[in-house]
N, C-alpha and C positions, 0 to 999 in steps of 0.2 A: 504494500500500500504506500502511495506517495504521501509522506508525512507533511510536505509543504502544502498539499491540498487540504489535508486534515487541519493543519494549523490555520490556514486561511479561512476555514469554515468555523472553527471553534474559538479562535482568538479575535475578539472584536478590537478595533482600534482603541488605544488607551483613553482617548477623549470621549469615547462612547459610553464610558462608565456612567450609569444613571446618577451616581453621587455627584459627578461633576456638573450635570445639568441642574441638580438640586441646590447647589451651593448658593446661587443668587437668591433663591427663596429662603434659604437658611438665614442669609444676611438681612434680607428684608424683614422677616419675622423677628429676628433678634433686635433689629433697630426699633421696630414698633414697640416691642416689649420694653426695651431699654428706655425709650422716650416716655413710655407710660408710667414708669416707676417714679414715685414722688421724690425720692431722695437719691440723687445720683452722686456717686463718689463721695459720700459723706461718712466720716467716722462716727460710729454709734457707741455711746456709753453702754447701752443695753444691746440686746439682739437686733440684728438688722430687720427691718420690716419685710413682710412677705413679698417676694418678687423683686427685692432691691438689687441694684447693681453697684458694685464698687469698682471704679474705673480701672485701677491697676490690675485687679483680679480678673475683670472681664477681658482686658487686653492680653493678659497672660494666657487665658483660655483660647482666645482667637489665634494667637501666634503658635500655640501648641498644636492647634488644628491645622494651620497652614503647613507647618513642618511635617505633620502626619500625612498630609496629602502626598508629599514627595516620597517619604520613606515607605509608606504602604503601597504606593504605586510601583516602586521597584520590586518589593517582595511579591506583590500580587502578579506582576508580569512574569516573574520567574515561576510562580506557582501555577499560572495558566499553562505553561509549557509542561510542567510536571503532571498536572491534572490531565492534560491531553494524552500524555504517554500512558498514564494509568487507565484512562478511559478506552484507548484504542488497543493496548497490548495486554492489559492485565484483567480488566473487568470481565466477568463471565458472560455478560450481555451488555448491550448498549440500548438504553431507553431512547425513543425518538424525541428529538428536540422540539418537534412541532405538535406533540400530543399533550392535551390538557393535563392528563394525570402525571406526566413527567414534571410539569411545573408545580403541581400540588405536592408531589414527593420532594421536589427540590426546595420549595419554600418551607415546608414542615420539617424536612430533614436538616436544613441549615439552621432553623430555629432551635431544634433539639441539640445540634452540635454546639450552637452558641450557648445554650443553657449549661451543657456539660463543661465547656471550657471556662465559662464565666464562674461557675461554682468552684472549679479547680483553681482559678486565679485568685479566689478569696481564701482558699484553704491550703495552698502550697506556696510557701514564701518566694520561691524562685520565680513563679509566675506573678505573684502579687507585686513583686518589685517593679514589674512593668505596668500592671493594671492600676496601682495605687495613684498614679498621676491623675487619672480621671476622677478620683474621689478627693483630691487635695483641696478643692475649693470649699470655703465655708459659706458660699452662696449657692443657691439653686435657681438657675434661670437658663434661658436658651443659650447663653454663652458657655455655660458649663457643659452643654452637650458637645461643644467643639473642643473641649479639653481632652484630647485623645492621646493614647499612648503612641509612641514612635516605633515600637517593636511589635509587629503583628505576626511574627513567625509562629507563635504557639497556636493561635486559633486557625491560621492558614494550614498548618500541619494537620490539625484535627479534622478540618473540613475535607481533607484528602480521602476520608472514608467514603464520601459520596461519589466521586468519579470512580473510585475503586469498586463501587456497587453498581456502576453503569449510568449514573446521572451525568449528562453532558456538562463539560466544564463551563460553557456559556451560561447554562441554567444555574449552576452553583454560584457563579459570581454575580449574576443578575439577582438571584435570590438574596445573597448576602447584602448587595447594595440596597435592595428593598428593605431588608431588616435594619440596616444602618439608618436609612432615611426615616423609617417609621419611628425610630427611637429619638429622633431630634425633638419632636413636639411634646414628649412626655417629660422633658426637663423644664418644668415650669410650676410655679405656685399659683399661677393665675387661673388654673382650671381646677375646680373642685372635683369631688367624686361624680362619676357618670352613672348612667342608667345601669341598674344592678346586673342584667345579663351581660353587658359589655365589661363591667368590672370583674365578672366571674371568669370570662374567657380570655380577655386581652390584657396586656400590660398597659397601664394608664398612668397619668401623672401622680395619682394618689399612691399606686403601688411602687412607682419608681422613687418617689420621695422617701418612702420607707427604706429602699435599697441604699440611698445615699445618706441615711441617718447614721450618726455615730452613737446613738443611744443604745444601751444594752438590749432593749427590747427589739431593736431593729438590725442589729449586727448580723451579717451573713444571711440575709433574707431577700426574697424576690429577685432571683437571677434572670428571669425570663427576658427575651428580646421582644418579640411581637406577642407571644402567647404567655399568659400567666398560669396556664393549666399545668405546665411542667412543675412549677413550684407547689401547686396543690397536690399533684400526684406524688412528688418525692419529698414532701415534708418540709419545704423551705419557705412556705408562704406565711406572710404576716400582714394583716390589714393595718391601715393607718389609724391609730387611735389618738395621736396628738401630733402637733407640728414637730417635725424632727429638728435636731441640731445637726448641722451638716459638717462634713470634713472628716478628718482622721482622728482617731482617739488621742493621738499626740500630734497636734497641728504643726505643719511645716510653715513657719512664718516667713515666706519669701515669695516674690513674684518673678524670680529668675527662672526662666523656663527650663534651662539646663539642669539646675538643682532640683526642680520639681520632678523632672523625669528620671533623674539618676540617683537621688539621695538614698533611696532604699537599697539599690544595688551596692552602693558604697558601704552602708551599714551592714548589709548581709554578708558581704565578703570579708569585712573587717571582723565580724563575729566569728566567721568560719576560720579565719587565719589565726585568731587568738585561742581557738579551742585546742585542747591537747590530745583529744581522742578523735579517731575517724568517725565514730558513730555520732559524736557531738557535732562535728563538721557537717555531716550529712543531715543532721537534725536542723541545723541553722539554715541549710540550703533548701531542704525539701519538707521540713516540718511545717506546721501552720504558722502564720505570722504571730509573733510573740512567743514562739517556742524557746525554752531554755532547758538545759539539763536539770533533771529532777533534784540533784544535790546542790545546785547553785541557785542563789536568789534571783528572782525574775527582775533584776534591776535594769537590764537593757533589753527592752522588748521592741520588736519591730512595730512601727506605726501601722494602724489598721483602720479600716472603715467598715 
């Protein structure tokens, strides 16, 4: 089989990524929400009012999103080639790209893989070191949705399960783009709880506010992307019972985007380097965030959300 023909069929041009077309709408909605907030860039003695923007925080989120577009573009392009090889040479069958059921399988499958990786990213420090950047803002607004990680290799690797099972690579990436676009609007305090059937099936602003909460009741809950049914099925669901406090359990008080993205990697490898036993080193790397050896005081815990 001519691989060049296969690649031309399954590899859409980079700029055809639906996320790229959605960016102007992201910025428009972000601007509307920002302008509607009553107190822009104001330091508050008490908690920030619902939906508030703090200018340095919002700009940090926006620039983290800009860098993420480029880093994820490079990784995703390489992944498309790998996915195409899995789909053509390894998958036991190839689902037709123009069949409706292929798209249903793709969208639901990507959402399930997102849930699995997202839960793992909160429970394994090595992956949390990448994901924590998204949780580092103490504000919850549409700018926070753009505060994305720069290393997407973990979830890209997990999604390889789908082309391995015969889902066309173009469907996998389009489904993930739809998943990412969907999650933009749920980063807001401007929308209250929705109609109960919607709240039961789909991820909503109310559910996602819980996910970004640092309160003990809200930690490690509501991992879903589009669907919240995975959390209901696998015991990680928590309804919103009060307005969350946002950010990490140990806040990172900086707007330097490099530090926001990398500080947990630095802390993790420092902890591992200081450990005297290999099992402790592995624990610091692959244990849950905040893990310490049982015989040592938990004085230096990883920041969590």
